C-alpha positions as CSV (number, residue, x, y, z in Angstrom):
1,M,82.0,-36.3,59.8
2,D,78.0,-35.4,61.8
3,N,78.4,-34.7,65.0
4,L,76.2,-37.1,66.5
5,K,73.4,-37.1,69.7
6,I,73.9,-39.7,72.1
7,L,70.3,-40.6,74.7
8,V,72.4,-42.5,77.1
9,V,69.5,-44.0,79.0
10,G,70.5,-46.8,82.7
11,G,68.8,-48.1,85.7
12,H,70.5,-46.7,88.2
13,P,72.9,-43.8,87.9
14,A,76.0,-45.5,88.4
15,D,75.1,-47.0,85.2
16,V,74.7,-43.7,83.3
17,F,77.8,-41.9,85.0
18,G,79.9,-44.3,85.8
19,H,80.3,-47.0,83.9
20,C,79.6,-45.5,80.8
21,G,81.8,-42.6,81.7
22,G,84.9,-43.1,78.7
23,T,82.7,-43.2,75.9
24,R,80.8,-40.1,77.2
25,A,84.0,-38.4,77.5
26,H,85.1,-39.7,74.3
27,H,82.3,-38.8,72.5
28,A,82.3,-34.9,74.6
29,R,85.7,-34.2,72.8
30,R,84.8,-34.7,69.8
31,G,82.0,-31.9,69.8
32,D,78.9,-34.7,70.6
33,Q,75.6,-34.0,71.8
34,I,75.2,-36.1,74.4
35,T,71.3,-36.7,77.0
36,T,71.9,-38.5,80.0
37,L,69.0,-40.3,81.4
38,A,69.1,-42.3,84.9
39,L,65.5,-43.5,85.7
40,T,66.2,-43.9,89.4
41,H,67.9,-42.1,91.8
42,G,69.5,-45.0,93.3
43,L,68.7,-43.5,96.9
44,R,67.8,-47.3,98.1
45,N,71.3,-48.8,97.0
46,Q,72.9,-45.9,98.9
47,L,70.7,-47.0,102.6
48,I,71.5,-49.8,102.3
49,L,75.5,-49.6,102.0
50,N,75.2,-47.2,105.1
51,S,73.4,-49.6,107.6
52,I,75.0,-52.2,107.2
């Protein structure tokens, strides 16, 4: 089977790195090419959590 080219897009870094990490790892083991795009840096949520 040919290797796939996969684009993972999420609004927050946790969406693309945390929530679908298992799927990304599966495809990486298969040798598929994975590109990941987080549309924000997630800083606002971090600042709110640190202030609590």
